[in-house]
TIPA-530732 format. One line per 8 residues: number of its first residue (from 1); their letters; for each residue x, y, z of N, C-alpha, C, O, CB. Coordinates in pm, whole numbers. Atoms other than C-alpha are relative to their C-alpha. Glycine has a CB too. Example, Ala and Ser with C-alpha at 12.3 -4.5 7.8 and 13.67 -1.06 7.14 Angstrom:
BEGIN
1	as	89:-119:0:1230:-450:780:90:120:0:194:118:66:-99:3:125 | -82:-119:-6:1367:-106:714:-77:109:73:-26:220:90:41:46:-142
***
This chain:
BEGIN
1	mpikplik	85:-120:0:0:0:0:89:125:0:184:131:77:-96:1:124 | -79:-123:-1:137:350:-86:1:65:137:-92:49:216:-55:98:-103 | -18:-56:-134:262:546:211:-103:107:31:-158:108:142:139:58:13 | 90:-111:-29:40:856:177:-142:-45:35:-197:1:135:-6:93:-119 | 133:48:-42:-296:671:175:2:-70:135:-93:-60:212:-57:-95:-105 | -11:68:-128:-173:462:467:4:100:114:-61:81:217:125:-88:4 | -9:-104:-103:-84:776:666:-137:63:23:-175:89:138:103:109:-41 | 132:-61:-15:-428:924:596:-95:-90:77:-178:-43:155:-59:32:-137
9	rvkpylrw	87:93:-70:-596:609:722:38:-13:148:-49:-33:233:5:-137:-67 | -48:19:-137:-381:587:1036:-13:127:83:-31:119:205:144:-46:-2 | -8:-127:-72:-375:959:1128:-115:22:99:-88:64:212:2:113:-99 | 107:-23:-99:-725:979:1289:15:-84:126:-22:-41:235:-133:-29:-62 | -17:88:-116:-638:685:1517:126:35:78:134:11:199:5:-146:-44 | -125:-36:-67:-286:814:1593:-24:102:109:37:94:216:101:55:-101 | 31:-102:-100:-430:1112:1777:-50:-64:129:-7:-27:238:-106:99:-54 | 57:63:-118:-627:888:2011:101:-91:70:97:-106:192:-123:-79:-37
17	vivggtcf	-106:81:-60:-330:656:2064:90:88:86:126:50:198:83:-72:-110 | -87:-92:-75:-117:954:2173:-72:52:124:-14:58:232:44:117:-89 | 77:-49:-115:-393:1092:2396:-10:-107:107:11:-81:225:-140:45:-43 | 13:109:-96:-449:754:2556:131:-32:70:134:-54:191:-51:-123:-69 | -130:31:-58:-78:687:2606:47:104:99:98:71:206:103:-16:-108 | -45:-106:-90:-2:1025:2760:-86:6:126:-34:26:236:-2:136:-71 | 88:-1:-118:-306:1015:2988:34:-116:94:36:-99:215:-149:-8:-43 | -37:115:-83:-210:667:3107:129:27:77:139:-5:195:16:-126:-87
25	fvikalkd	-128:-29:-64:146:783:3180:-17:99:114:36:78:223:100:56:-103 | 20:-103:-103:34:1092:3373:-79:-56:118:-45:-31:233:-71:123:-59 | 83:56:-107:-235:906:3569:81:-99:84:68:-101:206:-124:-70:-59 | -83:96:-75:11:630:3663:99:72:90:122:31:204:75:-93:-97 | -93:-76:-82:263:888:3783:-70:60:122:-15:59:232:67:111:-82 | 77:-54:-113:-4:1053:3998:-37:-110:99:-33:-89:221:-127:71:-51 | 36:112:-87:-113:715:4132:118:-42:88:102:-74:206:-49:-119:-83 | -119:44:-74:244:628:4233:46:101:104:113:65:200:113:-29:-96
33	hwrevaai	-55:-105:-88:310:962:4406:-110:87:61:-82:200:102:98:88:-78 | 108:-86:-45:-31:1086:4520:17:43:145:-24:153:182:-132:-70:-17 | -19:-38:-140:65:1083:4888:96:119:11:70:213:86:55:-119:81 | -95:-111:-2:368:1308:4825:-62:128:-56:-38:237:-6:126:-36:-79 | 66:-116:58:158:1536:4604:-97:62:101:-103:185:115:-76:-40:-130 | 97:-50:-98:-111:1564:4872:68:69:118:8:154:183:-86:-114:51 | -72:-58:-114:155:1654:5130:60:138:-30:104:207:61:111:-94:44 | -57:-130:37:273:1963:4936:-88:112:52:-210:107:41:16:11:-155
41	rvttaswa	71:-116:-54:176:2291:5099:34:124:-82:151:151:-112:34:22:149 | -18:-124:76:125:2613:4906:6:117:98:-90:142:170:-115:20:-105 | -22:-110:-94:265:2910:5100:-26:135:-66:-58:142:-185:143:-5:55 | 16:-136:55:236:3284:5056:104:27:-108:74:88:-211:11:105:112 | -105:-16:101:569:3282:4871:-35:-78:-127:-4:-34:-238:136:-47:56 | 40:80:116:430:3009:4645:-101:77:-85:-90:78:-208:-61:-134:45 | 99:-76:76:133:3225:4550:64:117:-72:21:153:-182:-110:51:94 | -72:-108:68:371:3511:4469:68:-51:-126:64:15:-230:104:64:95
49	cfaialgl	-65:60:117:565:3281:4234:-103:-36:-106:-78:-18:-225:80:-124:41 | 106:31:97:241:3163:4075:-47:126:-72:-73:123:-192:-118:-68:71 | 43:-127:60:141:3526:4017:101:48:-103:63:97:-210:-20:107:109 | -104:-38:96:475:3599:3849:-7:-90:-123:5:-42:-236:140:-8:65 | 11:94:112:437:3284:3636:-118:36:-89:-108:30:-212:-15:-144:52 | 118:-41:78:89:3398:3530:29:126:-81:-8:135:-198:-120:23:93 | -34:-123:71:217:3745:3441:93:-25:-117:74:31:-225:63:99:94 | -94:31:108:505:3605:3236:-67:-75:-114:-38:-50:-231:116:-81:53
57	tllahiws	69:77:104:279:3362:3052:-96:89:-79:-105:77:-201:-77:-118:62 | 86:-96:70:26:3636:2971:84:91:-88:45:119:-202:-81:83:100 | -89:-83:80:312:3857:2854:50:-74:-123:66:-14:-229:118:47:85 | -46:80:114:433:3572:2631:-105:-2:-110:-71:9:-228:32:-144:45 | 105:2:102:95:3554:2456:-17:137:-66:-38:146:-187:-134:-44:63 | 7:-135:58:82:3931:2411:117:21:-96:99:72:-207:3:109:112 | -119:-13:85:436:3924:2273:-15:-82:-127:28:-39:-234:127:-45:77 | 18:84:118:342:3640:2037:-89:69:-104:-66:56:-224:-60:-136:40
65	gwvwhwil	82:-77:93:70:3859:1886:80:108:-70:59:135:-188:-117:62:73 | -86:-102:61:329:4131:1828:93:-64:-104:116:-8:-211:83:73:109 | -88:70:94:564:3880:1662:-78:-41:-125:-24:-38:-236:64:-124:66 | 83:37:116:278:3764:1439:-15:119:-95:-20:100:-217:-138:-50:47 | 10:-116:90:245:4120:1307:133:21:-73:133:73:-185:-38:127:80 | -126:-1:74:617:4102:1220:-3:-101:-114:48:-74:-222:118:-31:95 | 12:101:105:543:3784:1024:-84:55:-115:-51:35:-232:-61:-130:55 | 84:-61:104:266:3967:838:78:105:-79:62:116:-200:-125:63:62
73	qtfnqpls	-82:-98:70:510:4247:758:100:-67:-93:136:-10:-197:73:88:100 | -90:75:87:746:3985:614:-65:-27:-135:3:-34:-237:41:-132:66 | 74:21:124:472:3922:355:-62:129:-51:-163:128:-121:-108:-105:21 | 38:-132:52:436:4296:290:-143:41:39:-214:103:-40:13:1:-150 | 130:-43:-53:123:4344:502:26:94:119:52:46:229:-89:-123:43 | -36:-96:-107:179:4666:707:-111:20:101:-164:130:117:35:134:-62 | 101:-9:-104:-69:4587:982:68:33:133:182:-5:156:-80:-133:11 | -61:-48:-123:-10:4738:1324:19:-112:101:-50:-213:96:-84:112:61
81	glwgirvy	-23:97:-104:125:4549:1621:-119:-13:94:-149:-123:140:123:36:78 | 118:3:-87:-180:4644:1830:-110:-84:-63:-178:-160:6:-51:142:29 | 100:81:71:-409:4494:1565:38:-148:9:-49:-232:35:-11:44:-149 | -44:138:-8:-200:4176:1562:-24:-60:138:-68:-175:149:146:-10:-34 | 21:49:-136:-217:4143:1942:-147:-26:25:-184:-129:81:54:100:103 | 143:15:-24:-593:4196:1948:-55:-125:-69:-128:-203:-8:-75:124:-50 | 50:117:73:-663:3936:1680:57:-128:60:-15:-227:76:37:9:-149 | -66:120:-54:-413:3690:1828:-64:-44:132:-96:-162:149:149:26:20
89	lrtnlaky	57:35:-130:-551:3704:2182:-148:-37:-11:-197:-124:61:17:115:97 | 143:27:16:-912:3706:2064:-25:-141:-54:-125:-204:-21:-63:104:-93 | 19:131:63:-865:3384:1864:71:-113:74:53:-230:39:48:5:-143 | -87:100:-61:-627:3203:2100:-76:-115:65:-35:-231:54:88:65:102 | 75:104:-71:-888:3015:2302:-65:-100:-95:-102:-210:-54:-106:63:88 | 66:90:96:-1035:2862:1985:81:-126:-27:28:-222:-83:-24:73:-131 | -80:121:23:-746:2612:1975:-47:-116:87:-12:-231:60:147:29:27 | 50:107:-86:-921:2418:2252:-127:-64:-55:-176:-162:1:-26:53:139
97	lpgnvwhf	115:61:63:-1217:2346:2024:43:-125:-77:159:-133:-119:-70:99:-94 | -36:121:75:-1227:2003:1854:56:34:-138:1:118:-209:-121:-91:-15 | -68:-24:127:-995:1995:1553:129:77:16:220:62:-65:-91:74:-92 | -123:-73:-30:-734:2229:1704:46:87:-117:166:108:-135:110:-97:38 | -36:-85:115:-747:2453:1393:-77:131:-1:-50:218:-84:-24:-75:-130 | 90:-114:13:-1011:2713:1470:67:132:35:22:236:-12:-119:-19:87 | -74:-125:-25:-764:2968:1610:71:44:-127:79:164:-154:103:-18:117 | -61:-33:128:-579:2949:1276:-104:57:-96:-80:156:-165:68:-124:-61
105	ygrvravq	105:-45:90:-905:2986:1086:-43:143:33:-64:224:-57:-121:-95:8 | 40:-134:-39:-1001:3294:1288:102:104:-42:66:215:-82:-21:7:149 | -103:-95:40:-666:3459:1216:4:18:-151:26:128:-201:136:-46:51 | 5:-10:146:-688:3377:846:-113:93:-41:-94:180:-126:-18:-140:-65 | 114:-84:36:-1033:3536:827:25:147:37:-17:237:-35:-127:-50:69 | -30:-138:-41:-910:3843:1019:94:67:-99:75:183:-134:60:2:141 | -94:-57:97:-619:3894:778:-70:23:-134:-46:125:-199:122:-92:-19 | 75:-17:123:-850:3841:480:-85:127:4:-102:195:-97:-88:-121:-26
113	stgastrv	89:-115:-11:-1079:4114:613:73:133:-22:9:235:-45:-65:1:136 | -77:-122:24:-797:4367:573:28:22:-148:85:125:-185:131:-4:76 | -26:-12:142:-782:4306:198:118:-83:-47:148:-84:-167:22:142:-36 | -112:86:39:-485:4068:202:-54:-126:-68:-168:-165:-47:87:-38:123 | 40:122:69:-494:3758:-16:-13:-115:98:46:-113:207:100:-35:-112 | 17:117:-85:-601:3426:128:133:-70:22:159:-119:132:-101:-98:-61 | -127:70:-13:-258:3281:62:94:71:97:164:6:174:67:-13:-137 | -81:-73:-98:-80:3557:253:-50:-29:141:29:-50:233:-4:152:-29
121	ailsvvme	57:27:-132:-320:3501:543:39:-139:48:77:-156:164:-152:15:-5 | -34:138:-37:-257:3125:540:147:-11:34:183:-73:135:-36:-97:-114 | -144:10:-26:121:3163:518:37:64:132:128:15:201:78:66:-113 | -34:-66:-126:124:3401:814:-30:-89:120:46:-90:217:-77:132:13 | 34:86:-113:-51:3150:1040:76:-132:-4:92:-197:99:-149:-26:3 | -80:122:10:152:2856:908:143:25:45:205:-59:111:-1:-54:-145 | -138:-31:-32:486:3029:949:21:18:150:129:-11:201:43:126:-73 | -15:-25:-143:420:3120:1313:36:-125:80:136:-122:151:-128:60:55
129	pllmaaaa	-40:119:-77:419:2765:1462:130:-62:-47:200:-125:32:-109:-104:-7 | -128:51:48:712:2668:1239:116:73:68:212:10:112:11:14:-154 | -106:-77:-67:924:2950:1383:0:-26:150:105:-26:213:-18:149:-28 | 6:36:-142:799:2867:1734:74:-131:25:152:-143:119:-147:-11:47 | -66:131:-15:913:2507:1688:151:14:-15:226:-45:62:-55:-100:-104 | -142:-21:19:1250:2622:1556:62:69:121:173:35:163:26:83:-127 | -51:-71:-118:1292:2859:1851:10:-93:120:109:-89:193:-91:119:34 | -4:95:-112:1205:2586:2104:116:-98:-16:184:-131:81:-133:-77:10
137	laiasvss	-111:93:24:1453:2349:1941:134:68:21:228:7:72:-9:-57:-143 | -125:-74:-20:1722:2618:1941:30:16:149:144:-3:191:-7:138:-69 | -21:-17:-144:1673:2687:2313:36:-134:64:125:-140:149:-126:58:67 | -30:132:-56:1671:2314:2392:141:-44:-36:208:-108:45:-101:-103:-50 | -132:46:45:1989:2259:2192:113:64:78:220:5:91:18:29:-148 | -106:-66:-76:2188:2508:2399:-22:-10:150:60:38:229:10:147:-40 | 31:6:-142:2025:2430:2733:17:-138:62:47:-149:180:-140:46:22 | 18:132:-59:2005:2056:2776:120:-92:-15:147:-173:74:-118:-65:-59
145	wdfwlvrl	-100:101:31:2297:1874:2621:138:44:51:170:163:50:5:-26:-150 | -128:-29:-62:2643:1852:2776:111:25:-102:203:103:-74:40:-112:90 | -109:-8:97:2857:1823:2462:-17:123:-88:-120:142:-152:6:-128:-87 | 12:-124:75:2930:2154:2297:-17:-24:-148:-82:56:-216:122:87:24 | 13:29:142:2957:1993:1953:-145:-34:-35:-194:7:-141:93:-116:-40 | 141:32:22:2604:1853:1984:-85:126:9:-177:147:-71:-48:-105:102 | 71:-128:-12:2480:2191:2103:13:83:-127:-85:133:-181:52:80:120 | -27:-81:119:2644:2367:1811:-70:-59:-122:-126:14:-204:150:11:-26
153	gglmavvv	65:65:113:2513:2110:1564:-151:22:1:-210:49:-103:30:-148:0 | 144:-23:-10:2157:2142:1692:-38:143:-33:-137:167:-102:-49:-35:138 | 28:-141:27:2170:2520:1680:17:32:-148:-65:105:-205:90:90:84 | -22:-25:143:2313:2524:1328:-111:-62:-84:-152:-5:-185:136:-56:-43 | 111:63:74:2043:2281:1211:-123:90:1:-193:100:-100:-34:-137:62 | 114:-90:-8:1779:2525:1333:21:123:-87:-69:163:-161:-25:42:146 | -30:-121:77:1948:2828:1178:-13:-26:-149:-69:55:-223:141:52:33 | 10:36:142:1978:2651:842:-144:-33:-37:-189:-2:-147:93:-119:-33
161	gvhprlln	136:45:30:1627:2509:868:-99:112:-26:-198:90:-97:-50:-82:112 | 93:-111:24:1458:2851:873:47:90:-113:-7:199:-133:-19:82:127 | -41:-74:120:1647:2970:565:-110:-11:-106:-168:-119:-122:137:-53:-55 | 108:4:99:1400:3063:288:10:-115:-99:-93:-168:-142:-3:129:-76 | -14:109:97:1546:2799:54:-59:-130:52:-112:-210:-26:148:-20:-34 | 57:121:-61:1439:2525:299:-140:24:57:-223:-66:59:93:-51:109 | 128:-29:-64:1147:2701:467:-113:16:-101:-226:-22:-72:12:125:84 | 105:-24:98:957:2798:150:-73:-127:-44:-196:-126:-50:59:67:-120
169	pvlkrmgq	74:122:36:881:2438:39:-89:-52:112:-198:-103:87:97:-109:-40 | 81:44:-113:757:2355:390:-124:89:13:-234:40:35:82:3:131 | 113:-93:-6:540:2668:396:-101:-29:-110:-222:-24:-88:49:144:-11 | 90:28:112:399:2581:54:-83:-124:27:-205:-123:6:79:-17:-129 | 72:125:-25:309:2225:151:-104:16:112:-218:-27:98:100:-112:36 | 93:-18:-112:154:2323:485:-110:100:-36:-225:85:6:76:48:124 | 100:-98:42:-20:2622:329:-106:-62:-88:-224:-29:-76:67:115:-73 | 97:69:85:-184:2401:67:-93:-86:82:-212:-97:51:72:-85:-105
177	akaqglpn	84:83:-87:-308:2169:341:-101:86:76:-218:50:87:87:-79:100 | 91:-87:-75:-453:2457:543:-103:67:-91:-210:105:-45:80:107:75 | 88:-71:92:-611:2610:229:-125:-78:-36:-221:-20:-86:75:34:-125 | 116:81:35:-852:2322:182:-122:47:78:-121:54:201:28:-149:29 | 123:-46:-63:-1201:2447:247:-13:150:10:-121:200:43:-12:-58:135 | 8:-146:-4:-1113:2818:234:-31:52:-141:28:4:-238:132:62:54 | 38:-50:133:-1272:3016:-52:114:75:-68:189:149:-4:-120:90:11 | -95:-71:86:-1052:3140:-339:145:-30:30:234:36:-25:-22:147:11
185	aeaegeyi	-139:26:-37:-739:2986:-187:77:-65:-112:199:-50:-120:5:-88:122 | -70:72:106:-660:2779:-493:4:78:-130:58:29:-229:-66:-133:-23 | 10:-72:127:-722:3051:-752:63:137:8:12:232:-51:-144:12:-42 | -60:-131:-21:-490:3330:-651:135:14:-67:218:95:-25:14:26:146 | -121:-19:78:-211:3287:-900:123:-61:62:115:-161:134:23:144:-20 | -129:54:-43:155:3232:-823:11:-4:151:-35:86:222:113:83:-59 | -12:17:-145:241:3104:-478:99:100:57:204:124:-3:43:-144:35 | -83:-102:-63:391:3364:-242:107:-68:83:81:-169:148:-86:95:87
193	qlshypvr	-111:60:-73:730:3291:-89:74:106:79:63:226:54:95:-72:-96 | -91:-88:-72:972:3437:160:112:44:-92:166:-37:-169:56:-70:126 | -109:-50:84:1228:3657:-9:129:23:79:234:47:19:-42:128:-68 | -119:-22:-81:1468:3697:285:-11:-79:130:-118:-128:166:19:152:30 | -6:77:-125:1574:3529:608:-85:69:106:-71:190:128:148:-15:49 | 91:-63:-97:1308:3587:880:68:22:136:31:-41:235:-125:-86:18 | -80:-19:-121:1554:3716:1140:-85:52:115:-86:-6:224:115:96:-27 | 75:-62:-109:1322:3938:1340:-111:-91:54:-122:-105:176:-61:131:-46
201	pflgelgf	100:92:-55:1028:3693:1364:60:-118:76:6:-160:177:-88:-53:-110 | -64:113:-68:1265:3410:1459:51:41:138:32:-31:235:115:-56:-85 | -45:-50:-130:1425:3618:1735:-119:27:92:-112:5:213:84:127:-17 | 120:-24:-80:1077:3717:1847:-56:-129:59:-100:-130:174:-106:67:-85 | 50:128:-52:972:3352:1880:95:-57:106:51:-128:196:-18:-101:-114 | -92:37:-108:1288:3287:2084:-43:67:130:-40:6:237:146:40:-36 | 49:-70:-118:1158:3551:2322:-128:-60:54:-147:-68:175:-21:146:-31 | 126:61:-43:814:3388:2329:26:-129:78:-28:-147:188:-90:-29:-121
209	vglrgagf	-27:127:-68:948:3042:2419:76:27:131:53:-41:231:82:-95:-92 | -73:-34:-122:1188:3202:2670:-93:48:110:-77:10:226:104:106:-29 | 97:-48:-99:900:3381:2845:-85:-114:54:-112:-121:174:-89:107:-59 | 77:116:-46:695:3060:2855:84:-86:94:36:-134:197:-50:-84:-120 | -89:79:-85:995:2876:2998:22:65:136:27:-3:238:134:-21:-68 | -16:-71:-128:1046:3145:3263:-124:-16:87:-114:-31:208:29:149:-24 | 122:22:-75:681:3111:3362:-4:-139:61:-49:-156:175:-121:21:-90 | -3:137:-53:727:2736:3401:100:-10:117:71:-76:217:38:-101:-111
217	mftvlalq	-100:6:-108:1041:2785:3613:-52:64:128:-24:15:237:129:67:-44 | 58:-61:-120:857:3020:3850:-109:-89:59:-130:-89:180:-58:139:-33 | 100:95:-52:580:2760:3876:69:-109:81:21:-146:189:-80:-62:-116 | -76:101:-74:837:2499:3980:56:59:129:53:-5:234:114:-57:-87 | -59:-66:-117:1002:2747:4216:-102:21:111:-66:27:228:61:134:-40 | 104:-17:-101:669:2796:4390:-14:-122:90:-65:-112:201:-133:31:-67 | 22:125:-72:677:2433:4503:127:-65:51:121:-153:137:-71:-95:-88 | -126:52:-53:1045:2359:4555:113:94:-37:107:159:-141:29:-142:-55
225	pltgsqlm	-113:-89:33:1374:2552:4569:79:-54:-118:84:-175:-142:93:16:122 | -82:36:116:1596:2553:4262:140:56:17:159:162:77:-64:51:-131 | -138:-49:1:1971:2587:4225:32:56:-138:-39:29:-235:100:-114:37 | -39:-59:128:2148:2778:3951:30:-105:-106:1:-84:-224:120:87:18 | -36:105:96:2271:2455:3790:-123:-70:-58:-112:-138:-159:90:-102:66 | 122:65:49:1911:2336:3747:-75:83:-103:-160:30:-174:-92:-30:116 | 83:-90:81:1783:2638:3553:7:-32:-148:-96:-44:-213:42:142:23 | -13:25:143:1923:2567:3206:-55:-137:-40:-129:-144:-139:145:11:-43
233	pllggfsi	65:127:34:1835:2193:3204:-152:5:11:-223:-58:-67:53:-110:89 | 145:-14:-16:1489:2288:3329:-60:73:-120:-166:34:-170:-32:75:130 | 47:-74:116:1449:2540:3046:5:-88:-125:-86:-84:-208:83:127:-21 | -11:88:116:1573:2284:2793:-107:-108:0:-168:-135:-104:137:-65:-2 | 104:101:-8:1337:2014:2917:-137:57:-29:-217:-5:-98:1:-64:137 | 127:-66:30:1045:2257:2912:-15:24:-150:-121:0:-206:-11:133:76 | 7:-33:142:1130:2361:2555:-34:-123:-84:-115:-116:-176:132:60:-48 | 28:122:74:1129:2002:2430:-144:-45:26:-215:-83:-68:99:-112:38
241	awllglvl	137:42:-32:805:1919:2615:-101:91:-68:-202:43:-121:-22:1:152 | 91:-93:65:637:2234:2483:-1:-22:-151:-106:-15:-215:39:145:33 | -10:24:144:764:2161:2130:-80:-123:-40:-155:-119:-138:148:-17:-42 | 73:121:34:626:1807:2130:-150:18:21:-231:-38:-54:50:-118:84 | 141:-32:-17:296:1936:2268:-54:81:-116:-173:75:-147:-21:76:129 | 41:-81:114:289:2175:1972:-17:-83:-126:-112:-63:-201:100:110:-25 | -5:67:131:370:1931:1691:-69:-136:-2:-113:-180:-108:143:-18:-42 | 60:133:2:230:1593:1801:-152:9:-1:-210:91:71:47:-82:121
249	pgapggig	146:1:-4:-134:1518:1723:-49:-56:132:0:-158:179:-58:-81:-116 | 51:45:-130:-328:1483:2043:-112:90:45:-186:144:-38:111:-2:105 | 106:-87:-51:-560:1677:2268:29:145:-36:146:182:-50:-13:-16:153 | -20:-141:35:-615:2046:2181:91:71:100:84:47:220:-134:72:-7 | -90:-76:-85:-348:2280:2312:114:-80:57:184:-33:148:-77:60:111 | -109:82:-50:-102:1995:2367:-25:-59:138:68:-106:203:125:80:4 | 33:53:-132:-288:1885:2683:34:-148:5:-7:-225:-83:-150:23:35 | -39:140:-16:-142:1556:2804:139:-26:-56:222:-87:11:-99:-90:-68
257	vfeavaia	-131:23:61:153:1553:2564:107:78:75:210:22:112:-1:39:-149 | -97:-82:-72:333:1842:2733:27:-57:138:143:-69:180:-48:144:12 | -16:48:-137:270:1701:3080:80:-130:3:172:-144:84:-137:-21:65 | -69:130:0:386:1347:2995:147:16:-34:232:-46:30:-66:-96:-100 | -140:-18:40:705:1464:2820:78:74:108:192:39:137:8:77:-134 | -68:-75:-107:789:1714:3095:33:-91:117:143:-84:172:-87:118:47 | -24:92:-111:752:1446:3362:111:-98:-35:197:-128:48:-129:-78:35 | -102:97:41:964:1201:3162:139:63:-7:237:1:34:-36:-60:-136
265	llgsqlaa	-131:-63:20:1243:1450:3083:57:59:129:178:56:150:-11:109:-103 | -47:-73:-118:1261:1634:3415:-3:-83:127:26:-33:235:-83:125:20 | 6:85:-118:1216:1338:3647:132:-17:70:136:-41:191:-52:-132:-38 | -133:13:-62:1591:1319:3704:48:131:60:144:133:137:101:-51:-102 | -42:-132:-50:1616:1692:3778:-78:43:124:-25:114:209:-17:103:-110 | 88:-47:-107:1323:1739:4018:-62:-117:73:-75:-226:17:-110:92:-57 | 72:102:-76:1152:1542:4291:-136:-25:-64:-195:65:-123:-16:44:148 | 120:41:73:848:1352:4166:-123:82:38:-194:130:-50:-27:-146:25
273	apllssva	123:-69:-43:577:1519:4376:-3:147:-43:-103:190:-99:-13:-9:151 | 2:-138:49:679:1883:4308:-11:10:-151:-74:102:-203:123:72:46 | 7:-4:146:723:1802:3938:-142:-24:-48:-192:49:-134:94:-105:-61 | 139:27:39:376:1649:3907:-90:118:32:-176:156:-48:-52:-125:71 | 81:-116:-37:224:1941:4093:30:119:-89:-60:196:-124:24:36:147 | -40:-114:83:421:2191:3883:-64:-6:-138:-114:95:-187:151:5:-13 | 59:9:134:300:2058:3547:-151:22:7:-210:79:-85:33:-137:-65 | 144:-23:-14:-58:2057:3677:-30:148:20:-120:202:-44:-56:-82:118
281	fyrlistl	20:-142:-22:-33:2413:3809:32:81:-126:-36:179:-155:86:48:118 | -36:-78:119:139:2530:3490:-108:-10:-107:-135:87:-177:134:-49:-56 | 111:10:95:-142:2392:3275:-112:95:39:-169:162:-47:-53:-146:-6 | 103:-93:-47:-388:2588:3490:41:144:-26:-41:224:-72:-26:-21:150 | -50:-136:20:-171:2902:3472:-3:36:-149:-43:147:-185:142:14:55 | -3:-26:143:-128:2871:3095:-139:27:-56:-160:120:-133:64:-116:-73 | 137:-18:46:-500:2833:3033:-60:129:54:-129:201:-19:-87:-119:41 | 51:-123:-60:-584:3115:3275:58:123:-70:-13:222:-89:33:4:150
289	aevmgagl	-61:-112:72:-338:3345:3095:-69:23:-134:-89:137:-175:150:-26:-21 | 70:-14:128:-512:3273:2763:-140:58:19:-185:140:-61:-9:-135:-71 | 133:-55:-30:-853:3341:2918:11:149:34:-72:229:-11:-65:-78:118 | -18:-141:-36:-723:3667:3067:31:83:-124:-20:195:-138:114:15:103 | -31:-73:123:-579:3770:2730:-124:24:-83:-145:136:-132:103:-76:-81 | 124:-16:76:-909:3707:2553:-94:96:72:-164:175:8:-68:-137:-21 | 85:-89:-77:-1090:3886:2836:40:146:-14:-46:234:-23:1:-39:144 | -48:-137:18:-873:4195:2802:-45:56:-135:-82:173:-144:152:5:11
297	iwldtpvd	44:-45:131:-959:4214:2433:-151:21:-1:-201:115:-63:41:-100:-109 | 146:-14:-7:-1329:4161:2507:-39:129:71:-135:195:32:-62:-121:71 | 30:-123:-74:-1323:4448:2757:38:124:-80:-22:230:-63:74:0:133 | -43:-112:81:-1142:4670:2509:-100:22:-114:-175:-68:-149:143:-24:-56 | 86:-29:114:-1327:4840:2225:51:-76:-120:168:-60:-156:-5:151:-28 | -46:77:116:-1312:4603:1925:46:91:-111:-15:195:-138:-110:-92:-50 | -53:-73:114:-1106:4728:1636:-2:-95:-119:78:-188:-125:145:55:28 | 14:91:113:-1214:4565:1310:95:33:-114:130:-52:-195:-141:2:-50
305	qpnppplk	-89:-40:107:-989:4765:1084:137:32:57:146:92:164:-56:120:-78 | -134:-26:-49:-610:4785:1119:34:147:-6:-30:224:-78:101:-79:-78 | -49:-137:-1:-428:5106:1190:153:-3:-7:215:-50:89:-50:77:126 | 58:-69:114:-270:5218:962:-73:-94:-95:-59:-216:-85:107:73:-75 | 72:84:95:-497:5100:677:97:-86:-79:209:-44:-106:-84:86:-95 | -89:89:73:-354:4802:487:27:50:-140:-60:109:-204:-56:-139:-5 | -38:-31:136:-170:4858:166:8:-128:-79:23:-236:-21:133:77:-5 | -13:119:83:-158:4621:-126:143:-52:9:239:25:9:-37:30:-146
313	skvqser	-132:60:-5:130:4378:-105:67:12:-135:0:40:-235:-7:-147:43 | -74:-6:124:402:4377:-368:-49:-104:-99:-56:-79:-219:148:-19:25 | 46:106:89:272:4050:-503:-131:40:-65:-150:16:-184:-16:-132:76 | 127:-42:55:-78:4194:-546:20:112:-102:-45:115:-206:-94:45:111 | -17:-116:87:49:4516:-703:67:-36:-131:56:39:-228:80:106:71 | -68:39:123:255:4329:-961:-92:-74:-96:-54:-98:-211:118:-86:33 | 90:73:90:-48:4146:-1101:-62:92:-102:-140:48:-186:-109:-68:79
***
């Protein structure tokens, strides 16, 4: 049987296999250590650390909306950073809906409403998780491994991987997949590509993953003391767990995948009970930060049109 039809037949079941496996792993870990988890006490200092973790995680989502407007500028769409933040935070909670694609769909429709082409809109939302994944891998490569040659090799692989010559084919393939079901996506002429290395968006996504990692470290710190030597391995383990939660098919928002990978990777760095409690609290903090972000936009006056008004992209003007 050809590989592609086989993958299509297996893919719907793969999601449930991953969800089932990760849930079993997490539940078993809780079962084995529930007494230690129940014995943990949350102090006033712990609540202060949780508050800092929540602030950092909310800041990460706000920053991610700003970076997304840089990605749009890469495709010659001069939309404002404030507009990007508003749309990003407003659509973020939709990723928890079945299918895990509705936040992308909302952003595509928002970009389309500014007069941009469907393909530009699709590429902007496809490029964002690709750069996030590259940033997480880059941070993990310099944080977790002991051998400098392996670190350097991993970092160079990421730097080369986001070069337009390699990134454009990936964007095209993923963009075509996301375009299915969107009107006019297949009839917009020549496919749009990156013309230069996305330095600023890539650095921006490094900041996003770094802020998320800092929020996780403050969550751990709320439940157990940390030494300086633990910080970088902790950041590296978080980056890998967050990356796998992003790319592996499973529950919406990486629920279950992140927790299982974090427990598996960081079990040698942290005591079992604080680690289990930390991943549970961080999931709550992460979700609460997304709710707060959407709430801030809901309380604000909606802005349907960008400021400044959008201009035609170079690709559109050349037609």
